[in-house]
C-alpha positions in Angstrom: 17.2 -1.8 20.1 19.2 0.5 22.3 20.2 3.9 21.1 22.8 4.3 23.8 26.1 5.5 22.3 29.4 4.2 23.8 31.9 7.1 23.8 35.5 7.6 24.5 37.2 10.7 25.7 37.9 11.9 22.1 34.2 11.8 21.2 33.0 13.6 24.3 33.2 17.2 23.1 31.5 16.5 19.8 28.8 14.2 21.1 28.1 15.8 24.5 29.4 19.4 24.8 28.4 20.3 21.2 25.1 18.4 21.1 22.0 20.4 20.1 19.8 18.1 22.2 20.0 17.3 26.0 22.4 14.4 26.8 22.4 11.9 29.6 25.9 10.7 30.3 26.4 7.5 32.2 29.9 7.1 33.8 30.2 3.4 34.4 32.7 0.4 34.5 32.3 -3.2 33.5 33.0 -4.4 37.1 30.3 -2.1 38.7 27.2 -4.1 39.8 24.9 -1.0 40.2 26.0 0.1 36.7 24.9 -3.2 35.3 21.6 -2.9 37.2 20.6 0.4 35.5 21.9 -0.5 32.0 18.6 -2.1 30.9 16.6 0.9 32.1 18.9 3.3 30.1 18.5 1.1 27.0 14.7 1.3 27.3 14.7 5.0 28.1 16.9 5.7 25.0 14.1 4.2 22.9 11.3 6.0 24.8 12.9 9.4 24.9 14.0 10.3 21.4 14.5 14.0 22.3 17.5 13.0 24.6 20.8 11.5 23.6 22.0 8.7 25.9 25.8 8.0 26.1 28.0 5.8 28.3 31.6 6.3 29.2 33.6 3.4 30.6 35.8 5.2 33.2 38.4 2.4 33.2 39.1 3.0 29.5 38.4 6.7 29.4 39.4 8.5 32.5 40.0 12.0 31.1 36.5 13.6 31.4 35.7 11.5 34.5 38.7 13.0 36.2 38.0 16.5 35.0 34.4 16.3 36.2 35.4 14.9 39.6 33.5 11.6 39.1 34.3 9.7 42.4 31.5 7.1 42.4 29.7 5.1 39.7 27.3 5.0 38.3 27.2 8.8 37.9 24.6 10.2 35.6 25.1 13.7 34.3 22.6 15.7 32.2 24.1 18.2 29.7 22.1 20.9 28.2 23.6 23.5 25.9 27.1 22.2 26.7 26.7 22.6 30.5 26.0 20.1 33.3 22.5 20.8 34.6 21.9 17.7 36.6 23.8 15.0 38.5 22.7 11.8 40.1 25.1 9.3 41.8 24.1 5.7 42.3 21.6 3.2 40.9 17.9 4.0 40.9 14.8 2.5 39.3 13.8 3.3 35.7 11.0 5.6 36.7 13.3 7.6 39.0 15.9 7.9 36.2 13.1 9.1 33.8 11.9 11.7 36.4 15.5 12.8 36.9 16.0 13.4 33.2 12.6 15.1 32.7 13.3 17.5 35.5 16.2 19.0 33.5 15.0 18.9 29.9 
């Protein structure tokens, strides 16, 4: 069962900025093919990596933080640690690559 949280702009500060564990944020949209491709990998990794919080933000419904952060393409994965962005990856990639990306920043 996936542990990925679906957030809106009002949850972002509490769940991401103020998190005491590293957070992977997936900026996505329902119409985005590559976003759909990586979703199963993120679900699996959320189970395999309990020391990381996984969250998704639908940019069509929640454009506030996406706009503030200059998200221009999706999927965009950001890693937050201690309230700061420490890593960014744009575009779809295989599960192993996503895992390596996360591990390089936590």
